[in-house]
C-alpha positions in Angstrom: 1.4 -13.3 -9.6 3.3 -12.2 -6.1 1.7 -11.3 -3.0 3.4 -9.3 -0.4 2.1 -9.5 3.4 3.5 -7.7 5.9 2.7 -7.9 9.7 3.7 -4.6 11.8 3.3 -4.5 15.3 3.7 -0.8 16.8 3.6 0.3 20.4 2.1 3.7 21.2 3.8 5.1 24.3 2.2 8.7 24.6 -1.5 7.0 24.3 -3.6 6.6 27.2 -7.1 5.9 25.8 -8.6 3.5 23.1 -10.2 6.5 21.4 -6.6 8.1 21.0 -5.2 4.7 19.9 -7.8 4.5 17.0 -7.0 8.3 16.0 -3.4 7.7 15.6 -4.2 4.3 13.8 -6.6 5.6 11.3 -4.0 8.5 10.4 -1.2 6.1 10.0 -3.4 3.7 8.1 -5.0 6.2 5.5 -1.5 7.9 4.9 0.0 4.6 4.0 -3.0 3.8 1.7 -2.7 7.2 0.0 1.2 7.1 -0.4 1.3 3.4 -1.4 -1.8 2.2 -3.0 -2.1 -0.9 -0.3 -4.4 -3.0 1.6 -3.7 -2.2 5.1 -5.9 -2.9 8.3 -5.3 -3.0 12.3 -5.8 -7.1 12.7 -4.8 -7.7 16.3 -4.7 -6.1 19.6 -7.6 -3.8 19.2 -8.5 -3.5 22.8 -4.7 -2.7 23.9 -4.6 1.0 24.1 -0.9 1.3 23.9 -0.2 -1.9 21.3 -1.2 -2.0 17.6 -1.1 -4.7 14.9 -0.9 -3.8 11.2 -1.8 -6.0 8.1 -0.5 -4.8 5.0 -0.9 -6.6 1.6 0.6 -6.1 -2.0 -0.2 -7.7 -5.2 1.9 -7.2 -8.1 3.7 -9.4 -11.3 7.2 -8.0 -10.0 8.7 -9.7 -7.1 11.5 -7.0 -6.4 8.7 -4.2 -6.3 6.7 -5.5 -3.8 9.4 -6.3 -1.6 10.7 -2.8 -1.7 7.3 -1.4 -1.4 7.0 -3.3 1.8 9.9 -1.8 3.2 9.2 1.7 1.9 6.0 1.0 4.2 7.8 0.2 7.1 10.1 3.2 6.8 7.3 5.6 6.1 5.5 4.3 9.5 8.7 4.8 11.4 9.2 8.4 10.0 5.9 9.4 11.0 6.7 9.3 14.3 3.6 8.6 15.7 4.3 4.6 17.2 7.3 2.9 17.6 8.0 -0.4 15.3 8.4 -3.4 17.9 8.3 -6.2 15.4 8.0 -6.9 11.5 7.2 -9.7 9.5 7.0 -9.8 5.7 6.6 -12.8 3.5 6.5 -12.7 -0.3 4.3 -15.5 -2.1 4.8 -16.5 -5.5 1.8 -18.1 -7.3 1.8 -19.5 -10.6 1.0 -17.6 -13.7 -0.3 -20.6 -16.0 -3.9 -20.1 -16.3 -6.5 -23.0 -16.4 -9.4 -23.0 -18.3 -12.4 -25.0 -17.4 -15.5 -25.4 -18.8 
């Protein structure tokens, strides 16, 4: 099993209220979920009206699929043009596929 996790730091330069930020972030999160079928949520900077930190997670059996999909998500968010990407951290975690049976 392969788990891909990402942290995407966004800047919303034209935003001036928390309500406006929540609208933009909800739009980004909903579109990413619909397009890529991943878990994504705002994980930090909730009270900063021009910053957002999104966490994204994908689980699969194929490392290349997870890596490619996470990169596509970053590009997709960038193409939306509703926020500027300041920083991206991606990590792939491998878990053993051996099944242990306990009684």
